Structures are given as structure tokens and as C-alpha cells.
N, C-alpha and C positions, 0 to 999 in steps of 0.2 A: 593578466587582466589589462585591457587597454586603458589609456588615460580617460577616454570618454566614459567607459563603463564605471571606472572609479568615481568619476565626477557624478554620474547618474546615481550611484549608490550613496554618495555623500549628500547630494541634494534631496534625494528621495527620503533618506532616513531623517534628515533635519526637518524637512517639510512635514513628514508624518508626525514627528515629535511636536512641532509647533502647531500643527493643525488640531491636536487633541483639545486644547482649551477652547478653540473656536468651535469645534464640533460639539463640545459640551454646552457651550452657550447657545448654539443654534438649535440643537436637537434634544438636549437633555436638561440638565439643571443649569440655569443661567449663572454666569460668573459676573459679579458686579463690574469688574474692570473692563469687561468686553461689552457692556450694555450701551453706552453712548460713545460712539467712535467719532462723533463730530460731523456726521452727514445727515442728521435728521433736521427737518424743518424746525426752526425756532432755536436751534443750537449751532447754527452755522457760524464759522469764524469770520471775523471782519475781512474785507477785501485785501487789505495790506498783507495779512498773513499768507493769503494765497499767492500774492505777487512775490513775496519773499521766498516762499516754498518753491515756486516755479524757478526763480533765479538760482536758488541753491541747487536744485536738481540739474538744471542745464549746465551750470558751472562744473559740478562734480562729474557729470557725464563727459564733458569735453576734456576735463583734466585727466580722467581715467583713460580715455582714448589717446591722449597725447603721450602719457607716460607708459602705457601698455598698448602699443600699436596692434598687437594680436587681437584685442577686443574690437578695435575699429574695423579691421579686415574681415572679421567674421560676421559683421552686421547684415550682410546680404544673404546669409544662409538661412533657409527656412527648412526646419526639420523637426522630428519628434523631440530631439535633444533641446532645441530652442523652446518648444512647447512646454517641456518640463521646467525650463528656466522661467518661463512666464508664470506657471502655476506656483513655483517656489517663490517668485517675486511677490505675488499677491499675498500668500500666506505669511511670508517673512516680513513684508512691509507692515502688515497689520500687527502681528504678534510682537515684533521687535519694538515698534513704537509704543504699544501698550506697556511693555516692560521698561524700556530705556527712558522714555519720556514720562508717560502718565504715572506709572507705579513708582519709579525711582525718584523722579523730581518732586512728585507730590509727597512722598514719604520724607524727603529731605526738607521740604517746606514745613511739614508738620513738626519737624524737629528744630525749627527756627534757623535753618541753614539759609544764608543769603542767596540772592538770585545768581550772582557771579559764580559762587561755589557750586550751586546746583547745575549750572551750565557746564562747568569744568568737570565735575564728578560724572555727570551723564556722558560727556565726551570720552573721558578716560575709560569708563566701564564699557562703552560701546566699542572703542578702539581695541581694547584688550580682547573682548569677546570675539571680534571679527578677525583676529589674527592668531587665535589659539591653534588653528590647523597648520599655520606656518611654523609655529614653535614646535608642535608635535612632529612635524616633518623634518625639522632640523635645518631649515633654510633660514638661518639667522641673519644673513646679509639682506634679506628682503623684509625681515620682521619689523625693523625700526621704521622704514618708509611706510609700510602698510599700517602700522600702529598710528603713525603721525597723520596720515591722510584720513583714516577712519575716525581718529580722534577729532580732527577738524570738522569732518562731516557731522559727527555726533554733536559737537558744540553748536554748529549752525542749525541743526534740526532742533536742538534745545531752545535756541533763540526763536525759531519759528513757533515752537510751542508756547513760549512766553508772549510773543507778538500776537498770537491768536487767542490770548486770554485763557491759556491752558486747554485749548481745544485741539484734539488729536487729528482732526480732518486734514489740515494742510500738511502735517508731518507725514501722515500715511500716504497722501497723494505724492509728495516729493520722494519718499522712500520707495514706493511701488514704481514710480516712473524711472528712477535710477536703476532699480533691479531689473525692470522689464528690458531696458536697453542693454545693460552690461552683463546680465546673467543669461546663460550659464557660462559665458566665455571667460569672465574673470575667474570663476572657480576652476575651469579647465586650464586656464593659464597658470594658476598656482599649483595645480596638481601635476601638470606636465613640465613646468619650469619654462614654458615658452612665453616670453614677454614680447618677442618680435615675431612676425609671421614666418621668417625664414630661419629661425634658430632651432 
């Protein structure tokens, strides 16, 4: 099986898994966590949250392209593969923010966990969840940098959540923007082991 096919399989399976709660909320029995995602009139986050979310997204995109040039080089490609990445970006951006920010941080708040600890725990869980595939693959030399970068991103998204008054809209926007630009190339890079275009 080619690296692209493996990546399609991984993205397809995870997207289908993550789409199930969204589908239930849209077409079946509504799930309260998915009811107000922060895009409805009257529940919009303050402008500062959107500015911070945009800055976080742009910074992370540029960081990823700098440390993984393979992702930068592939930006010009338009294909079915990229379309799958966009679909996965939309689903993943929504579902992950509902879980890692809304559910996790609000659950910690309900247990009287302080704001700083909420941010750190959200970042740690986000980082570990996004590097599980590296650990299963056995590429331990890439695991620590991947965990650190996604931990930092998770912390910044948690800060965006707090700046927005616990409104998910800016977090989803930043997460989807990041995913649309770097997926599926980041996943293909990890599956194939290609971090630079010529290796």
C-alpha cells in the first residue's frame, strides 16, 4: 500500500469516527456539547478572541512549514487527496475543539481547577492525542518535538477559548484554518517519514 493510500485510510477512518457525533447532532438526537459552537448571532466571541485566534493559526502554519518543508512544497497541489484533507480539517477542527477545549476545560472548571492548570492540561491531552500515531509507528525521535509543538498549540487554543469567554467559535476557526493549510500533507509526511521534499 502506498503512503498516500495509508494516509487516506487514516484520515478517512478518523474523520468518519469524528463525524458521528456531528451527524447525530445535525440529523438525529442533538448532543448538548455540539449545540452552540459560537457562530450564532448573539453568542459571538469578542473581536480580540478572533484576532488572537488568527495570529495563533498563522504562526502555527508558518512554524509547521519551516520545520517540515515537505508541507510547504505540497501547497500548490490540487487533488482529491487535498480535498480529503479539507474535509478532515472541517470535521476535526470542530470535534477536537468541542472535546479538548469545551468539554475538557469546562469539566476542569467545574472541579475548581485554576485557569493556568486548565490551559496546561488541555495542551498536554491535545499534544499526546495528536502524536499517538507517531508512538504506535515507533518513530520516537519525532515524538518529543511533535508532542511539544502540539502541546504549545493546544495551550494557545486554550488561551483563545478563555479570551473568547469560553466561546468555541474562534478556536474552531483557528483549528480549521491550520488543518486546511497543512493537512493532509502533515499526515502524509508522518506516514512516509518525509520531512523534506527530497528525502
